[in-house]
C-alpha positions as CSV (number, residue, x, y, z in Angstrom):
1,M,18.2,-17.2,-45.8
2,K,16.0,-18.6,-43.0
3,E,16.1,-16.6,-39.7
4,P,17.2,-18.5,-36.6
5,N,14.4,-19.8,-34.5
6,N,15.2,-18.1,-31.2
7,K,13.5,-15.9,-28.6
8,L,14.7,-12.7,-30.3
9,S,13.1,-13.7,-33.6
10,R,9.9,-14.5,-31.8
11,W,9.8,-11.2,-29.9
12,F,11.0,-8.8,-32.6
13,G,9.8,-10.6,-35.7
14,E,11.7,-11.6,-38.8
15,R,14.0,-8.5,-38.9
16,W,14.9,-8.8,-35.3
17,I,18.4,-7.5,-35.7
18,V,17.3,-4.2,-37.2
19,R,14.5,-3.7,-34.6
20,L,16.9,-4.6,-31.8
21,M,19.4,-2.0,-33.0
22,L,16.6,0.6,-33.1
23,L,15.6,-0.3,-29.5
24,A,19.3,0.1,-28.4
25,A,19.4,3.5,-30.2
26,L,16.3,4.6,-28.4
27,L,17.7,3.5,-25.1
28,A,20.9,5.4,-25.8
29,L,19.0,8.5,-26.6
30,G,17.0,8.2,-23.4
31,V,20.2,7.9,-21.4
32,I,21.8,10.9,-23.1
33,N,18.7,13.0,-22.6
34,S,17.9,11.6,-19.1
35,D,17.1,15.0,-17.7
36,K,14.5,15.7,-20.3
37,V,13.1,12.2,-20.0
38,Y,12.9,12.6,-16.2
39,N,11.2,16.0,-16.4
40,G,8.7,14.7,-19.0
41,F,7.9,11.6,-16.9
42,K,7.5,13.8,-13.8
43,N,5.1,16.1,-15.6
44,V,3.1,13.2,-16.8
45,I,2.9,11.7,-13.3
46,H,1.9,15.1,-11.9
47,A,-0.9,15.5,-14.5
48,A,-2.1,12.0,-13.9
49,G,-2.0,12.4,-10.1
50,P,-5.7,12.9,-9.6
51,L,-6.5,9.9,-11.8
52,V,-4.0,7.7,-9.9
53,W,-5.4,8.8,-6.5
54,G,-8.9,8.3,-7.9
55,A,-8.1,4.7,-8.9
56,A,-6.7,4.1,-5.4
57,L,-9.7,5.7,-3.7
58,A,-12.0,3.6,-6.0
59,Y,-10.2,0.4,-4.9
60,V,-10.5,1.2,-1.2
61,L,-14.1,2.3,-1.4
62,D,-15.0,-0.8,-3.4
63,I,-13.8,-3.0,-0.6
64,Y,-16.3,-1.3,1.8
65,I,-19.0,-1.1,-0.8
66,D,-19.0,-4.9,-1.2
67,R,-19.4,-5.4,2.5
68,M,-22.2,-2.8,2.6
69,E,-24.0,-4.6,-0.1
70,R,-24.1,-7.7,2.1
71,I,-25.7,-5.7,4.9
72,L,-28.3,-3.8,2.9
73,L,-31.3,-6.2,2.7
74,P,-29.3,-9.3,1.7
75,N,-32.2,-11.7,1.7
76,S,-34.5,-9.6,-0.4
77,K,-35.5,-11.0,-3.8
78,R,-37.2,-7.9,-5.2
79,T,-35.9,-6.6,-8.5
80,W,-35.7,-2.9,-7.5
81,V,-33.9,-3.8,-4.2
82,I,-31.3,-5.8,-6.1
83,R,-30.8,-3.0,-8.6
84,A,-30.7,-0.2,-6.0
85,R,-28.4,-2.1,-3.5
86,R,-25.1,-1.2,-5.1
87,P,-25.9,2.5,-5.9
88,A,-27.1,2.8,-2.3
89,A,-23.9,1.3,-1.0
90,I,-21.8,3.6,-3.2
91,A,-23.8,6.7,-1.9
92,L,-23.3,5.5,1.7
93,A,-19.6,5.0,1.3
94,V,-19.2,8.4,-0.3
95,L,-21.1,10.0,2.6
96,V,-18.9,8.2,5.1
97,L,-15.8,9.5,3.3
98,I,-17.1,13.1,3.3
99,G,-18.0,12.8,7.0
100,F,-14.5,11.7,7.8
101,A,-13.1,14.6,5.8
102,L,-15.3,17.1,7.6
103,L,-14.3,15.6,10.9
104,L,-10.6,16.2,10.0
105,I,-11.4,19.8,8.9
106,Y,-13.6,20.9,11.8
107,V,-12.0,18.9,14.6
108,I,-8.4,18.0,13.9
109,I,-7.2,21.2,12.2
110,P,-8.8,23.6,14.7
111,G,-7.5,21.5,17.6
112,L,-4.0,21.5,16.3
113,A,-4.1,25.3,15.6
114,A,-5.5,25.9,19.1
115,A,-2.7,23.8,20.7
116,V,0.0,25.6,18.7
117,A,-1.4,29.0,19.7
118,L,-1.7,28.0,23.3
119,L,1.9,26.7,23.3
120,A,3.1,30.0,21.8
121,R,1.3,31.9,24.4
122,E,2.4,29.8,27.4
123,L,5.9,28.8,26.3
124,P,7.6,31.9,28.0
125,H,5.9,31.0,31.3
126,Y,7.0,27.3,30.9
127,F,10.5,28.4,30.3
128,A,10.5,30.8,33.2
129,D,9.2,28.1,35.6
130,A,11.7,25.5,34.3
131,K,14.6,28.0,34.8
132,E,13.4,28.8,38.3
133,W,13.2,25.1,39.2
134,V,16.7,24.4,37.9
135,L,18.1,27.3,39.8
136,D,16.4,26.2,43.0
137,T,17.4,22.6,42.6
138,F,21.0,23.3,41.8
139,E,21.4,26.3,44.0
140,D,24.7,25.0,45.5
141,V,26.2,24.1,42.1
142,S,27.8,27.3,40.9
143,A,28.6,25.9,37.4
144,V,24.9,25.2,36.7
145,K,23.8,28.5,38.1
146,D,26.4,30.5,36.0
147,F,25.3,28.6,32.9
148,V,21.5,28.8,33.3
149,D,21.1,32.3,34.9
150,P,22.1,34.3,31.8
151,I,19.9,32.4,29.4
152,E,17.1,34.8,28.1
153,F,15.0,34.8,25.0
154,D,13.2,37.6,23.2
155,W,9.9,35.9,22.5
156,N,8.5,38.9,20.6
157,A,11.4,38.8,18.2
158,I,11.0,35.0,17.8
159,S,7.3,35.4,17.0
160,A,8.1,38.1,14.5
161,S,10.7,35.9,12.8
162,V,8.2,33.0,12.6
163,I,5.6,35.3,11.0
164,Q,8.1,36.7,8.6
165,W,9.3,33.2,7.6
166,A,5.6,32.1,7.0
167,T,4.7,35.1,4.9
168,G,8.0,35.7,3.2
169,G,8.4,39.3,4.5
170,N,6.7,42.0,6.5
171,S,5.3,44.2,3.7
172,S,1.7,44.2,2.9
173,T,2.5,43.5,-0.8
174,T,4.3,40.3,0.2
175,L,1.6,39.3,2.5
176,L,-1.0,39.9,-0.2
177,S,0.9,37.9,-2.7
178,S,1.4,35.1,-0.2
179,T,-2.4,35.1,0.5
180,M,-3.2,35.0,-3.2
181,F,-0.7,32.2,-3.7
182,M,-2.3,30.2,-0.9
183,I,-5.8,30.8,-2.3
184,G,-4.6,29.6,-5.7
185,E,-3.0,26.5,-4.2
186,I,-6.1,25.6,-2.2
187,T,-8.3,26.1,-5.3
188,G,-6.1,23.8,-7.3
189,E,-6.1,21.1,-4.6
190,L,-9.9,21.3,-4.3
191,A,-10.2,20.9,-8.1
192,D,-7.9,17.9,-8.1
193,L,-9.9,16.4,-5.2
194,M,-13.2,16.8,-7.1
195,I,-11.6,15.1,-10.2
196,C,-10.3,12.3,-8.0
197,L,-13.7,11.7,-6.4
198,I,-15.6,11.8,-9.7
199,F,-13.1,9.5,-11.4
200,A,-13.4,7.1,-8.4
201,I,-17.2,7.0,-8.7
202,F,-17.0,6.3,-12.4
203,L,-14.5,3.4,-11.8
204,I,-16.7,1.9,-9.1
205,S,-19.8,2.2,-11.3
206,G,-18.2,0.4,-14.3
207,R,-16.2,-2.1,-12.3
208,K,-17.7,-5.2,-14.0
209,K,-17.3,-3.9,-17.5
210,L,-13.6,-2.9,-16.8
211,K,-13.0,-6.4,-15.4
212,R,-14.4,-8.1,-18.5
213,Q,-12.3,-5.8,-20.8
214,F,-9.1,-6.6,-18.8
215,I,-9.8,-10.4,-19.0
216,R,-10.4,-10.2,-22.7
217,L,-7.2,-8.1,-23.2
218,S,-5.1,-10.5,-21.1
219,R,-6.4,-13.5,-23.0
220,A,-5.7,-11.8,-26.3
221,V,-2.0,-11.0,-25.6
222,M,-1.1,-13.9,-23.3
223,S,-1.4,-17.7,-23.2
224,D,-3.8,-19.5,-20.9
225,R,-0.9,-20.5,-18.6
226,K,0.2,-16.9,-18.2
227,C,-3.3,-15.8,-17.7
228,R,-3.8,-18.2,-14.9
229,S,-0.5,-17.2,-13.3
230,L,-1.5,-13.5,-13.6
231,G,-4.9,-14.2,-12.1
232,Y,-3.4,-16.0,-9.2
233,A,-0.9,-13.2,-8.5
234,L,-3.7,-10.5,-8.7
235,G,-5.9,-12.6,-6.4
236,V,-3.1,-12.9,-3.8
237,C,-2.5,-9.1,-4.1
238,N,-6.2,-8.3,-3.7
239,R,-6.5,-10.5,-0.7
240,S,-3.5,-8.9,0.9
241,F,-4.6,-5.4,0.3
242,S,-8.3,-5.9,1.2
243,G,-7.4,-7.8,4.4
244,F,-4.9,-5.2,5.4
245,I,-7.2,-2.3,4.7
246,V,-10.3,-3.7,6.5
247,G,-8.3,-5.0,9.5
248,Q,-6.3,-1.9,10.0
249,T,-9.5,0.3,9.7
250,L,-11.3,-1.7,12.3
251,Y,-8.3,-1.7,14.5
252,G,-7.9,2.1,14.1
253,L,-11.6,2.6,14.9
254,V,-11.4,0.6,18.1
255,S,-8.2,2.3,19.1
256,G,-9.5,5.8,18.5
257,L,-12.8,5.2,20.4
258,S,-11.0,3.6,23.4
259,T,-8.5,6.4,23.5
260,W,-11.2,9.0,23.4
261,I,-13.3,7.3,26.1
262,G,-10.3,6.8,28.4
263,M,-9.1,10.4,28.1
264,F,-12.7,11.6,28.7
265,I,-13.0,9.5,31.8
266,F,-9.6,10.7,33.2
267,G,-10.3,14.3,32.3
268,M,-7.4,14.8,29.9
269,P,-7.5,17.7,27.4
270,Y,-8.1,17.3,23.6
271,A,-9.8,13.9,24.0
272,I,-11.6,14.0,20.7
273,V,-8.6,15.3,18.7
274,V,-6.2,12.8,20.2
275,G,-8.6,10.0,19.7
276,V,-9.1,10.8,16.0
277,L,-5.4,11.2,15.5
278,C,-4.5,7.9,17.3
279,G,-7.2,6.0,15.3
280,T,-6.0,7.5,12.0
281,F,-2.3,6.8,12.6
282,M,-3.2,3.2,13.6
283,L,-3.6,2.5,9.8
284,I,0.2,2.4,9.8
285,P,1.4,-0.9,11.3
286,I,3.8,-1.1,14.2
287,I,4.9,2.6,14.3
288,G,1.5,4.2,13.8
289,G,0.7,4.0,17.5
290,Y,3.9,5.6,18.5
291,I,3.3,8.5,16.1
292,G,-0.2,9.1,17.4
293,A,1.0,8.9,21.0
294,A,3.8,11.4,20.3
295,I,1.4,13.9,18.7
296,G,-1.1,13.3,21.5
297,A,1.5,13.9,24.2
298,F,2.4,17.2,22.5
299,L,-1.2,18.3,22.5
300,V,-1.7,17.4,26.2
301,F,1.6,19.1,27.1
302,T,0.4,22.4,25.6
303,A,-2.6,22.4,27.9
304,S,-1.3,20.6,31.0
305,P,2.4,19.6,31.2
306,S,1.8,17.7,34.4
307,M,-0.8,15.5,32.7
308,T,1.7,14.4,29.9
309,V,3.3,11.6,32.0
310,W,-0.1,10.2,32.9
311,F,-1.2,10.3,29.3
312,L,1.8,8.4,28.1
313,L,1.3,5.7,30.8
314,F,-2.4,5.4,29.7
315,V,-1.6,5.2,26.0
316,I,1.2,2.7,26.5
317,T,-1.0,0.5,28.6
318,L,-3.9,0.8,26.2
319,Q,-1.9,0.0,23.1
320,T,-0.3,-3.0,24.8
321,L,-3.7,-4.5,25.6
322,E,-4.9,-3.8,22.1
323,G,-1.9,-5.3,20.5
324,N,-2.2,-8.5,22.5
325,L,-6.0,-8.9,22.6
326,I,-7.6,-7.0,19.7
327,Y,-5.0,-6.8,17.0
328,P,-4.6,-10.6,16.5
329,R,-8.4,-11.1,16.3
330,L,-9.1,-8.3,13.9
331,I,-6.0,-8.7,11.6
332,G,-5.5,-12.4,12.1
333,S,-3.4,-13.9,9.3
334,S,-4.4,-11.3,6.7
335,L,-0.8,-10.3,6.2
336,G,0.6,-13.8,6.5
337,M,4.2,-12.8,7.2
338,P,6.4,-12.3,10.3
339,G,6.6,-9.0,12.1
340,L,10.2,-8.6,11.0
341,W,9.2,-8.2,7.4
342,V,6.4,-5.8,8.4
343,L,8.9,-3.6,10.2
344,A,11.3,-3.8,7.3
345,A,8.5,-2.9,4.8
346,V,7.3,0.1,7.0
347,T,10.8,1.4,7.3
348,L,11.7,1.1,3.6
349,G,8.3,2.4,2.5
350,G,8.5,5.4,4.8
351,G,11.9,6.3,3.6
352,L,10.9,6.1,0.0
353,G,7.3,7.5,0.0
354,G,6.5,8.9,3.5
355,I,3.1,7.9,5.0
356,S,1.7,6.7,1.6
357,G,4.8,4.6,1.2
358,M,4.2,3.0,4.6
359,L,0.6,2.2,3.7
360,L,1.5,0.6,0.4
361,S,4.7,-1.2,1.3
362,V,3.1,-3.6,3.9
363,P,0.5,-5.2,1.6
364,L,2.9,-5.2,-1.3
365,T,5.5,-7.0,0.8
366,A,2.8,-9.4,2.0
367,T,1.9,-10.2,-1.6
368,G,5.5,-10.9,-2.6
369,Y,6.0,-12.9,0.6
370,T,2.9,-15.1,-0.2
371,L,3.9,-15.6,-3.9
372,V,7.5,-16.6,-3.0
373,K,6.2,-18.9,-0.2
374,S,3.8,-20.6,-2.6
375,W,6.6,-21.0,-5.2
376,V,8.9,-22.5,-2.6
377,Q,6.2,-24.9,-1.5
378,R,5.6,-26.0,-5.1
379,K,9.3,-26.6,-5.6
380,E,9.5,-28.6,-2.4
381,E,6.5,-30.7,-3.3
382,S,7.8,-31.5,-6.8
383,A,11.2,-32.4,-5.3
384,A,9.5,-34.7,-2.7
385,Q,7.5,-36.3,-5.4
386,E,10.6,-36.9,-7.5
387,E,12.3,-38.5,-4.5
388,K,9.2,-40.6,-3.9
389,D,9.1,-41.8,-7.5
390,G,12.9,-42.4,-7.8
391,P,13.0,-45.9,-6.2
392,R,10.1,-47.1,-8.4
393,E,12.0,-46.2,-11.6
394,E,15.1,-48.0,-10.3
395,E,13.1,-51.1,-9.6
396,E,11.6,-50.9,-13.1
397,E,15.1,-50.6,-14.6
398,A,16.4,-53.5,-12.6
399,P,17.6,-56.5,-14.7
400,R,14.9,-59.2,-15.1
401,K,15.5,-62.9,-15.1
402,P,16.6,-64.3,-18.5
403,E,13.7,-65.8,-20.4
404,P,14.2,-69.3,-22.0
405,P,15.1,-69.0,-25.7
406,K,12.3,-69.2,-28.2
407,P,12.4,-71.7,-31.0
408,A,13.9,-70.3,-34.2
409,A,11.3,-69.3,-36.7
410,A,11.6,-70.0,-40.4
411,E,13.5,-67.4,-42.2
412,K,11.5,-65.2,-44.6
413,P,12.8,-64.3,-48.0
414,P,14.3,-60.9,-48.2
415,R,11.9,-58.2,-49.3
416,K,12.7,-56.6,-52.6
417,L,12.9,-52.9,-52.9
418,F,10.9,-52.8,-56.2
419,P,8.5,-55.8,-56.4
420,P,8.0,-57.3,-59.9
421,K,5.0,-56.2,-62.0
422,D,2.0,-58.5,-62.0
423,P,2.2,-60.7,-65.2
424,G,-1.6,-60.9,-65.5
425,K,-1.9,-57.2,-65.6
426,T,0.9,-57.0,-68.2
427,E,-0.9,-59.4,-70.5
428,K,-4.2,-57.5,-70.2
429,N,-2.5,-54.3,-71.1
């Protein structure tokens, strides 16, 4: 019996019913053993984590490498310059990345540690001064005085509790085990980081070959129309991501430098640390500036509480000027969607994936917004074209004037179904 010509038979082959039943059975087994499937999938994701981060790092570095290649002797026609241009750009990009990592390690982390230590040392004095100010201000209000006066804290006990929570106990054995655990974790993270960096370099070096292989694979498994649609979607995604990454990086660099210079001029503490933090958090649209300003206010408060208000006024003024003058010129229309969708993407991405979710959600949303917008425009253009062609079809279908009757032609004899044999041939035979 001939199988029906439907989509299921084209997808699953001739025995599509059996294969569809096997697929349903596999799905049922996956639902029944969902815990095992989830744990297995989680283990696979954890094992492939360095490779995934390496691919992401390779994509980001490749954007800057392409721009560095345009700067390094672009007009030279020498063969060795053309061959050495990309390796030199890769080495320069890796050095910049390592320099930024060293800046974070030797500037940001020590600055944050010093601020926390200073806050722990000065917090009892801040509390005593605040308590004294409240008592002096509300001296005539007995209710406030009775409520505030008995408040006391044992700061030594609080410090001991924090240390005990951080180490898991007070014994030397627990402290030693915690130290060994931290050393193991740091070693594992460094190993993953090296794998990530090496994999990224390999991907960048073999980019052209990987691109050719992907094009061949897509043409082998898909039709030309689907290949063109996939290429268009990937091109839109690439433009959204590259425009977002380059624009936000330049904006963060400008913001960090201006914050550092302004704090240095006004004599505010932790100028370099706050400048680097503000520039880094500017990679997150809309709310990145507020996060950097909050951390900067905390750092300034640890050194000089009276300077915190002036710092907030300075940062708010600076970010307002940057948002109105610099941001539109640097970012421009790279995102191509209203600020409402940017805010929604940042909120949803932050709730699902934290900071990495915020960074990924904005260009992904911009890609989807551009694709949907293009689809709607094509639909509107086709509808407008149909409306434009409609009256012409009606005019063509309109009844014409009756033509004068033609003279009747002589009737032909009816054609026989089987013509008689040729008598001449019969006689010859």
